[in-house]
N, C-alpha and C positions, 0 to 999 in steps of 0.2 A: 541519348539522352544526356545533358553533362555533366560533370564531376559530381555539381554543388546540387543536383536533384539527384544524383543517387547518394550521394548523402546523407539528404534532408529524406527521402526511405529507408535509410538506415537510423537513423535516429529514432524516428514516429515508431518502424517496428521493432525496436531492442527498446526502446521506450515502454511500447505499450506491451510487451512478453515480458519483460520488470516488475511491472504496475500488477499485474495478472499474477505471476511468483509472489513477489509480496504481500498483495493484498491475500491468497490465499495462505501464506504462512502467519501470518498478521491472524485471521479465520480461526487456522485451524493448532498451528503451535498456542499465538497470542493469548489466545481465550482460554486455552487450555492451563495456561498460566495464571490463570486468576484466582483458583484457589490457594495454589502456591504465596500467593501475595496476600492474600487472607491473612494466612496467619503471624504474617511479620506484624506487630502491636501497633506499631505508627503509621505505616504507611495502608497496612487492611484498613485501620478506623479513619484515616484521611481516605483514602478514594471509595470506599465501599460503602461508609457511613450506615445507615438503614439494613444491607441487603445484608442476611444472615450469612448464605451459603453458595457464593457464587461460583458457578459451572460454566463448563466448554461447550461450542455449539459446534456443531459439525455442519457442512457448508451444505446439506439439504435441510437444516435446521435455520440457517443464517438466510438462502433462498437466492435464488440465479439473480435476480436482479438487485439486490441488495449487493451482492459481489461486484458486480459491475459498476455499481455506482461506486464502492470502495475503493476501487482497483485502480478505472479510467483516472480519478485525480490523481493518484498517487503515480501514475505514468506519466501523466502531465508533469508533475516535478520534474521529472526523472529527462524529457525532451527539454526540459530550461537548463539544467546543468548539461546534459549533452550536446545541445545548441551551443553551450557557453565552449567548451572543451571541443569540438568539432567545426567548429567557425563553420554552421550553415547559416545563419543568419536568417531564421526563422522568426527571428521575435526581433524586433529597433533594438535597436542602442539607444 
């Protein structure tokens, strides 16, 4: 394998792992912060509008398929940035 192929495999692997980790963080930590944001008068009124009591969501409640549909696009964002930094030329110039 050429060094370019190895770098491309590294970019895809690292990006998807980062996407899964960030997606998990958004679902578990980010959604748990929603009740705290609801307490701030300006932010709570703008973001939540008619929602009276926002709650956090566990990964089981969120669902595996929705988790993948959240994490894979985040991983693709990491592919774009790592492609630029590692010069793997996955995306055309």
